C-alpha positions as semicolon CSV with decimal commas, in nm:
position;residue;x (nm);y (nm);z (nm)
1;M;0,000;0,000;0,000
2;A;0,132;0,345;-0,092
3;E;0,219;0,584;0,186
4;E;-0,053;0,840;0,248
5;Q;0,044;1,199;0,164
6;P;-0,051;1,493;0,385
7;T;-0,284;1,766;0,265
8;I;-0,104;2,095;0,202
9;A;-0,278;2,332;0,443
10;K;-0,085;2,641;0,332
11;K;0,215;2,703;0,104
12;A;0,380;2,915;0,373
13;P;0,461;2,877;0,743
14;Y;0,231;2,975;1,029
15;T;0,388;3,236;1,257
16;V;0,301;3,151;1,618
17;Q;0,403;3,305;1,948
18;V;0,469;3,008;2,177
19;E;0,479;3,012;2,555
20;G;0,782;2,862;2,730
21;G;0,712;2,525;2,891
22;K;0,383;2,474;2,703
23;N;0,315;2,171;2,480
24;Y;0,184;2,215;2,127
25;F;0,059;1,942;1,894
26;W;0,136;2,021;1,529
27;C;-0,102;1,886;1,266
28;A;0,092;1,645;1,042
29;C;-0,201;1,545;0,817
30;G;-0,298;1,894;0,696
31;R;-0,669;1,834;0,762
32;S;-0,707;2,027;1,089
33;E;-0,938;2,328;1,099
34;T;-0,714;2,478;1,371
35;Q;-0,389;2,499;1,170
36;P;-0,107;2,464;1,240
37;F;-0,226;2,260;1,537
38;C;-0,414;1,931;1,563
39;D;-0,790;1,912;1,608
40;G;-0,817;1,533;1,576
41;S;-0,893;1,532;1,201
42;H;-0,619;1,273;1,146
43;K;-0,833;0,996;1,300
44;G;-0,863;0,713;1,050
45;T;-0,537;0,807;0,874
46;E;-0,179;0,694;0,931
47;F;-0,086;1,042;1,058
48;T;-0,028;1,143;1,419
49;P;0,034;1,491;1,555
50;V;0,387;1,598;1,646
51;K;0,436;1,715;2,004
52;Y;0,646;2,028;2,046
53;T;0,744;2,163;2,387
54;A;0,847;2,528;2,378
55;E;1,173;2,589;2,560
56;K;1,105;2,961;2,589
57;S;0,846;3,218;2,491
58;E;0,924;3,329;2,136
59;W;0,791;3,356;1,781
60;L;0,830;3,039;1,573
61;W;0,738;2,934;1,219
62;F;0,537;2,611;1,210
63;C;0,524;2,427;0,877
64;G;0,203;2,480;0,681
65;C;0,280;2,268;0,374
66;K;0,342;1,952;0,582
67;Q;0,651;1,871;0,372
68;T;0,917;1,992;0,618
69;G;1,216;1,775;0,698
70;T;1,226;1,928;1,047
71;P;0,872;1,882;1,182
72;P;0,698;2,072;1,325
73;L;0,902;2,376;1,222
74;C;0,934;2,519;0,872
75;D;1,254;2,438;0,680
76;G;1,159;2,622;0,360
77;S;1,025;2,312;0,180
78;H;0,720;2,513;0,066
79;K;0,948;2,704;-0,172
80;N;0,988;2,384;-0,377
81;L;0,616;2,317;-0,419
82;K;0,458;2,359;-0,759
């Protein structure tokens, strides 16, 4: 069986101000209505959310295209999308 591909939620990162010590669950499937975070829409797929614990309060760029090699953060992969 072929590996399921994520839905591209956005061809750009989501800029999020995170709070130090707080856990965030990044949507890996691209189906969530609460991008870039999980709302449970992955149920029934092979995707699971990626837990991210913020080390400090700061602005971060969470991947929107779901193609990043460094989940959950953007690595610029969206620049290679057609």
